[in-house]
C-alpha angles and dihedrals in degrees: 000000000000146000106255100201134112119263094024132101123189143168128193133187135177117237123195109234126204100193110032099085088295090284126140113248126221113222117193141174123202135187118192118191111237095250119157091239108072099154092092091056094045091053096046093045092049088051090051092051090049090056093050091044092052090049091049091234126162116230146180115193125175142162149107100312096167094217111124107226090188086078093062092119099044107033114068093201091056090046093052093045095051094045091050096053091043088054087061094052093257116140131192114230099196118070105159129079117283099180128057126185136175091225101040138044119262113279139196102223100142117077142181115200127192145152094211114109108197128155090211093060114117119201133173152128123266119225097225129134096217088124140345086276118072114232114252127202144184122196113206119184099226095152108038096171101067130152113263111262114246115237121203122236130206136180117274106226096174094112098020113142113192098198090050091048093050092047093053089044092053092048091051092048090053092049090049089060102202092190092069092049097057092108095041125094110292092217093057090048091050093048091050092051092049092048093049094046094050092047091056091043090052088055095051101029110021122192120259136179118263113248120235089247091056092046091056090047091056090063091047108041092167090072103101125203089251092052093048089052089051091050090052090052091048090052088051090053090049093054091045090050090053094048100044103028086212113165093212092054090045091054091048092049092051091048092048091048093052093050093048092049090052091047094047092051090048095050092047093051091048091048094054092040088056090048094053090045091055093052097036092125097041114078093187094055091043091057091046090058090046091052090047089055091047094050094045090058095047100038116101111240129203118233114232108210140144113256139190123208124240127216123244116254127205 
């Protein structure tokens, strides 16, 4: 399955679904070059929808279509295109601007199409400056019976007081009375000590779940607290730039982004240079660092971004 027209790239896969009437779902992604003539694409895409409609297939198709749906009321080509896909039971899940520019009005160029009507579907636009188009997403619950995701826990040391902890530990060790347990089973004695120690530690430094922000920092230890604060300020400037369209704020944001990118690269380089220096005479540790770098580059990462939901249109 493809769209065989010039200026258009597409990829489609078939996904087995467990909760959408037991049907297989076609998932596709499309990029259409922003050429003036969009009629060829509209005709080809409508024909594709007709085929899937006749086969009673479920589908989710998204991508950078470069057709501004905000012009539905003023552009007859957009009006005809939207009406034609709606007549085939296809709805567009994104209805807010996805591209902002200092020289043009906001536009809705990125779309997600589907014929699946599900109250549990979550859609939205991520406020993230990865490109001049904001990322869009749709979350469909194809597999409702999933294993519960494991969440890491760490000790909370916010109110930890070392002298108080040592005092309680010393008292507990005295009450445990090791001298009278010399002739008892060493395993029982050891288990009693571990249980006592953990109970006192839980009182002074209880376990808590790791936040998403902390989870991301574990994979990027070169991100210092100061740099994270600067990134937060940069994201604030980005949101302000989108909402005000002020040239001075835009210039300040771009300058700040350039400085942070340079600083981030520099900190990462220094971090790994230090790691290699520390294991210079150990081949095994050196290869461990190398494999860590390779796996970091190939590992898929989740983007943490603030989002706002969009309403379904029909």
